[in-house]
N, C-alpha and C positions, 0 to 999 in steps of 0.2 A: 921891701915887698911884704915881709911878714907883718910889719906894723899896719900897712894898708889893709891886709886881709882881716887882721883882728878888728880894725876899726869898722870895716864893712859888716863883719859878723855881729859886732856890738850894736850897730845901727839896726840890723835886721832883727836882733833880739829885742831891742827897744820897741821896734815897730810891732813885732808880734805880741809883746807884752801889752802895748797900748791897745791893739785891736782886741786882745782877749779881755782886758779890763772893760773896754767899751761894750763888748758882747755880753759880759757878765752883768754889766749895768742894765742892759736892755732885757735880758731873759733871766728871770729868777730861777734859782736852783729848784729842781723838782723836790716837792715834799717840804719845803721850807716856807713857801708863800702860797696862800690859798687863792685860787682863781675861781671866781663864782661860776656856776653852771650857766649854760645858755638860757636866755629868758624863755618863758612859756609863750608861745604865739597867742596873739589876740584871737578871740572868737570871731568867726565870719560874720559879715553884716547880716543882721536879721535873726541870728540864732537866739539871742536873748529876748527877741520880740515875738517869738513864735506863740501864736494864740489863734485857735480856730476861729474865734469870733472877732479877733482884733484886726487892725488895719495892716495891709501888706507893707506899706511904707510908713514907718512910725512918725516921720516928720510932717506928714499931712495931718492937720488938725481937723478931725471930723468928730461930730457929736455922736452920742450914743444911738440917736435915732437912725444913723446911717447903717448900723449893724444890729438891727432889731432881730431878736430870736423868734419873734412871732411870725409864722408863715402867712402868706397872703390867703385870703378866703378862697375856698374851692367852689367853683361855679359849675353846675351841671344842669344843662337844659335851661339856662337862664335863672336858675335858683341857686342861692348860696347854701352849700352843705355845711351845716354847723358841726363842730367837734369832729372834723375829719381826722385830725391827729390831736389828741388831747395834749395839754401842756406838760403833764407829768411824763408822757411818753418821750418828749424831747429831752427831759433831764436824764432818763434812764438810757436813752439811745434808741434810734429808730430800728425797728425790726423788719424782717423780710415781709411779714404780713402787712405792715403799714405801707410799704412801698407798693405791694401788689394791689392793695385797696385803692390807693391814690392813682395808680396807673389805669385801673379799670374805669375810674371816673374821669380821668383827664387826658389820657393818651388820644390824640386825634385820629389815629389810624383805626382804632376800634370803632369809633363812631362812623368813620368812612365805610368800614366793612358793613356795619348795620344799615347805613344808608344805601349801600349797593343792593341789599335785599329789598328795601322799600322801592328802589328804582325799578327792579325787575318785576315785582308784583304790580307796580303801576303800569308797566308795559303790558303785562298779562291782562290787566283790566281793560286797557285801551284796545288791545288786539282783538278782544272778544266782543266788543261793542257792535251792535247791529248798525248798518248804514242809516243815515237820516233820510226821511222822505223829502222830495223836492216839490215845492209848490210853485206853479207857473201860471202866469196870465197869458192867454192866447187870444189874439185878434186877427182875423183873416179878411183880406181884400177890403181893408178900410179905405174909404174914399171912392169906392166904385160908383160910377154914374147910374142914376136911376131916372125914370121918366121925369121930364121937367128940367133936365140938365142940372141936376143937383147931386152933390156928393152924398153917398150913404155911409152910415157907420160901419158897413161891412156885412159880410154874410154871417160871421160867427164871432162872438166875444164871450169869454168865460174863463174859469179857473180849472187848472188841471193839476192833479197830484201824481207824482211819479215815485215809485218805490222799487229799490233793487232787492231782490230775494237771493240771498247767498246760498249756494248749493254745495254739495259734496262735503259738508261738515267743515268748511274752511275756518269758520270762527272758532269752533271747538278745538281744532288742531292748533290754531294760532295761540289760543289761551293756554293750552297744555304746553306748547313749546316754551312760552315765557315762564310758566310756573316751574318747569323743569330747570330753566336757567336760574330762577330764584332759589331752587334747591341747591344748585351749584354754588351760588353766592353764600348760602348758609354754611357749606363746608369751608369755603374760603374765609368766611368770618371766623369760624373756629380756628382755622390755621393762623389767621392774623392775631387772634387772642393768644395762641401758643407762642407766636413770634414775640409779642410784647412781654408776656410773662417769662419766657425763657431769657430774654435780654435783661429783664429786671433781676431775675435770679442770678444770672452770671455777673452782672455789674455789682450786685449786692455782695456776692462772695468775693469779688475782686476788691471791693471797698473794704470789706471786713478783713481780708488778708493784708491790705495796705495798712489798716489800723493796727493789726498785730505786729506787722513788721516795724511800724513806727515805735511801738512800745519796746521792742527788742533793741532797736537802734539806740533808743535813749538809755537802755540798760548797758549797751556796749559803750556808750559815751562815758557812763560812770566808771566802767572798767578801765577805759583809756585814761580817764582823769586820775584814777588810782595808780595806774601804771606810770604816769608822768610824775606824780608826787613821789612814788617809790624810787624811781630812777634818780630824782634829785636828792633824796635822802641817802641813797647808796653812794651817790657821788660825794656828798658831804662827808661820808664815813670812809671815803677812799676805796669803796668796793665797786665803783662803776666809773666808766670813762666818759669824756664829753661826747664822743660819737654815740654812745648808748643813750645819753640824755637827749641828744638831737633826734635819734630814732624814736624815742618815746614821744617827743613833740610832734613828729610826723604822724605817728599813730593817733595821737589825740586830735590833730587837725583833720585827719581823714574821717575820724569818728564824728566830728562835728559836721563835716560836709555830708556824711551819710544821713545824719538826722535831718538836715535841711532837704536833702533829696527825698527822703521818705515822707516828710511833711508835705512837700509839694505834690508828690505822687498821690498821697491820700486825698488832698484837696481836688486834684484832677478827677480821681475816680468818683468822689462824692458828687461833683458837679455834673459828670457824665450821667450818673444815676438819676439825679433830680431832673435833668433835661429830658430823659426818657419818660419819667413819671409825668412830667408836664406841670409841675408845681415848683416855683422858684423858692427853694429853701436856702438859708445860709448854711455854711459848712458846720455840721454837728457830728456827734458820735453815733456809731451804729453798734448794735449788739446782736450776737448770734454765735453759732458754732460752725467751724469749718469741717468738723469730723462727719463723715457720711453716716446717715441715720438709717439707711435701708440696706438690705442684703444686696451685694453686687450682682449685676445681671451677667449672664453668659451671652456670648455673641449670638447664638442661635435664638435665645429668648428675645434679645433685642431686635434681631432681624424679623422674626415671626410677628412680633407686636407691630413693628414698623410697617410691614407689608400688609397687615390686616387692618390696622386702625389709623394709618397716616391720613390726616385731613387733606393733604395734597393729592394723594392717590384716590381718595373717595371723591374729591371734587372732579378729578379727571374721569372717573367712571360715571359719575352723574352727568358730566358733560357729554359723554358718549350716548347716554340715553336721550339727552336733549337733542343731539344731532340726528338721531333716528326719527324723532318726531318732526324735526325740521325737514328731513327728506320727504316724509309722508305729506307734510304740508305743501311742499313745492310740487309734488307729483299731482296734486289735485288742483293746483292753481289754474291749469288750462281749462278746467271744466267751467263752461260759461255760466254766469249768473243770469237770472231772469229779471228783466226790467219791465215792470207793468206800469201802465199809466191810465188814468181815468179822470173824468171831471164832467162838468156840465156848464152850459152857456146858453146864450140866446141867439137864435138864427134869425137875423133881421130880414132875410129873403123870404123864409117861410113864415116868419112872424110867430115863432113858437120856441119854447125851451127844448133844447136837445142835449144829448149826452155824448161824451167822447170816451173811447176806450182803445187801448193798444198794448201790445206786448212786443218786446224786442229782445234779441239774443245775439251775442257775438259769436261769429263762426270761427273756431280755431283752425283756420286753414294753414296759416304760415307760422304763427307764434303759438307753440304749445309748451312754452316755458322750458324748452330743451336745455338752454345754456345754464339757467339757474339750477335745474335738477342736477346737471353734471357738477356744478360747483358744490351743491349740497352733498353729493356723493363723495367728492374729493375731501370735503371737510370731515365726513364720517370716517373715511379711511385714514385721514391724517390724525384724527383723535385716537384711533386704535393704536397707531404708532406712538402717540403722545403718552398713552398709558404705559407702554413698555419703556419709553424713555424715562418717565418719572420713576418707575421701579428701579431701573439701572442706576439712575442718578442718586436715589436714596441709598442703594447698596454701596455705591462708591463713597458717598459722604460718611456713611456709617463705618465703613472699613477704616478710614483714616481717624475718625473721631474715637472709635472704640479702641484702637491701638494706643492712642494717646491717653485715653481714660485708664486702660489696663496698666500701662507702664507707670503712670503717676500713682495709681492706687497701690501697686506693688512696692514702689519706692517709699511712699508715705507709710505703708504698713510696717515695713522693716525699720524705718526710722522710729516709729512709735513702739515697736516690739523690742528692738535690740539697741539701736545706735544711741538714742536719747537716754534710755536708762543707764547704759554703760557710761555715757559722758557725764551724767549726773553723779553716778557713784565715783567716777574718777575725780571729779571736782570735790566731792565731799571727803574722800579719802586724803586728797592732797591738802585740803583745808585742815583736817585733823592732824596731819603730819606737820603742817606749819605751826600749829599750836604747840606741838611737842618739839619744835625747833629741829625737825629732821629734814625739812625742805625749805627753800627760799620762797619769798612772797611772789616773785615773778613767775615761778612755776604754777602757783595757784591761779594767778591772773591768766596765764596761758590756758589752763584747763577750763577756766570760766569762759574764756573767749571761744574755745572749741565747743562748749555746750551751747552757747548762744548761736554760733554758726550752724550747728546741727538743727537747732530750732528754726532758724531762718530757712534752711533748706526744706524742712518739713512743711512749713507754712506755704512755701512756693509750690510744693508738690500737692498739698491739699487744695490749694486754689485751682490747680489744673484738674484735680479729680472732680471737684464740684462743678467747674465750668463745663467739662466734657460730659459729666453725668447728666447735667441739665439737658444737653443736646440729645444724648442717647435716649433719655426717658421722655423728652419733649418733641419727638418725631423730627429731629434735625432741623427745626425751624428757628430762624433768627432773622433779624432785620426789623426791629419793632418800630422804626421810624420811616420805613419805606411805605409808599402809598399802597392802600389796600387794592388787591387785584380785582379785576372784573371777570365776568364769566366767559367772555369771548376773547381770543387772542387777536393781535393786530392782523387785519386782512380777512377776518372771518366774515361770512355772509351776513350782510345786513343791507340787502339790495334796495329796500324802499325806505323812505323817510318815515312812513307810517308803519308801525310794527304789524307784522302779519304772521 
């Protein structure tokens, strides 16, 4: 029994020894065999091909002419505007003034607004024109029998002229009515120009912020690349682990993706901007400053300016004056015009030339324009409520926008005053400490990452500051590609096809 036990223990020992030798053959002893660090991941598709003027898909073979930097000619009223944007401007980057000038020339809604003014003045011209006279031929009792059983040419044949004489100053009131509507369209045209210019400014600042974010993302990518290299060097020196190297690879790959995202966002913003301007530019650089250049407005200042000078409100008030004239015009519509007629002809019965004269007038017994007068009164009262509605709507929009403007301004100011200077000093002090071998390089990279992150936050806040500031100072108007508004709302009185 004892021999059998010893034999089984010997077999177990041999088995354990064999498995241990096999395991030792598969896993090297730590510290005796170098295991290379994990490989650096490859860059995402398209990162190495990022070029604002280059093709999106590098495998497509396109010639240089497909990405010409020369903008198309600017055509205004059928004529080509030369030197709208000089070539040297493109090299230095488009400025806000360049985009505003191009939008003033090419945005279709600005032209629509101007044409609305021309349309209303044309209606005023037509509404004040005097009625044309009517020329009539008159023949009476043609074919009447005369002695000898013959047909006669009739008793009378001649020409008669009829003219309507407009009374009660209807034409003057009609012309004044449409001239006041033209005045409304002038305010609406100013509002449309603010809409276009505000949108150009907002999109320009968003594009400029996207450009600055892209530059910072590229700096962060360099920091991530330094971090990956540092992690591999530390691993080779035995001062870092493989998971730490893999984490640096993850950070590097995320930084690359952030660059791609920032690049795509910048292109999107630039293309949105040129679509509003109305000129098809290829993606290029923009230059400008995100820092506010004027003293911040208080809420009361912004509200007072808005209620006093808003083009929307001024158009609503001008519309009220036009509706008053419309009511006056409809109140005199029932006053009958005088229609006079006269002419001359030949009386074949008396065998002499005779004259014809007559006057007619419509008796307003049943139709005294009662319904249209009531409709005009309803329009007048509705416009009074419309003015109040516009005031309240402006106050509501200003309250939200001003709160966003103030919050972002406070945050951006503190980032500029405290946070970014502190982050810069922390980074510089850690860099000096690294040079004196008092801190490790990853600590320096971490401080640099914190500095870039603070700058990114400041850029995002400055973008919100400028976007909301444009609305606060620009009478809360936006929508530069919406069709220009007309002077009358849907359902407004326009009872006759001929303007009156």
